[in-house]
N, C-alpha and C positions, 0 to 999 in steps of 0.2 A: 536715736534708737526708736523712740515712740512713733515717729512719723513713718518709719519703715513698716512697723506693725499695722499702722492705720492704712497705709497704701495697700498692703496685702489683704486687709479686711475688706476694703472697697473693691478689690479685684474679685474676691470671693463673692461679694454681694452682687456684682455685675454678672458673674457666671450663673449664680442661682436664679437671678431674674430672667436671664436668657433661657434657662431651663424651663421656666414656666410659660414661655412663649411657644414652646414646641407643641406640635399638634397632638401628640399622644397625651401630654399632661392636660391640655385643654379638654380633650375627649374624656379623660378620667374624671376631671372635675364636673363636667357637664353631666355625665352618667351618675355621679354621686348626688347631684342636685335633683335629677329627674327620675331616678330609679331605673326605668326601662325606656329605651328610645328606639325609634325606627331609623333605619339607614338614611332615609330622605330628610329627616329632621336634623341629623348630624351634618348632612351635606349642606343644608340651608343655614343652620345656626352656628356651626362650629368650624368646619373645614370645608371651604367652598370648592376645593379641587377634588374631583372624583378619584384621581390616581393617588393623591396624597392621603385621602381618607381611607382608601382601600388598603394601602400599605400600613397605615397607622393601626387600623382595626386588625389586620392580619398579625402584626407584631404584638399587639396587646393580647390577642387571643393565644398566640403561641407562648407568651410569658405567663399565661394563666390568670391574667388580670381582668379579663372580660369573658362573658359567655355570649354565644351567638345562637339565636333561635330563629329557625325558618318556619313560617306558617304556610301551609299549602292552601292558600286562598288565591283568588284572582283579583288583581295581580298578586304575585307572591310577596309576602311581607317578611322582612328580616328585621329582627329586634335584637338589641344589645343591652346587656346589664353587667354590672360589676360582680365579680366573684368575691367571696370573703377575703381572699388575698388582695384583690384590687381595692376593696374598701380600706384595708389596713394600710396600703400604700398611699391612698389619698389622704388618710388621716395624718400620716407622717409628713407628707408634702404640705398639707395645710399648716402644720406646726412650723415647718421650715419657712413657709411663706409669711407666717405671722411674725416670726423672728426677724426676717429680712425687712419687712415693711416698717 
């Protein structure tokens, strides 16, 4: 009986680790570290695919986890930062990550 519980626990651990490899989780943690980041920095440091990054940012913004700020400069600069809700999610994810590690 103990081994069955252990196998289930390992399966959960594998799922949680896979969750942390997703681009949206990586973006959330990066924004937590850097406070405010330009789109180009996210593209070079976190998610190297433009299409994946665009979808990730759109989803996170729709969920209310990040804010998007467009500056009318030449060239136009787009910056992203966590919302209070996003900071709360990152704090919870960090605790989960610590438990799994």
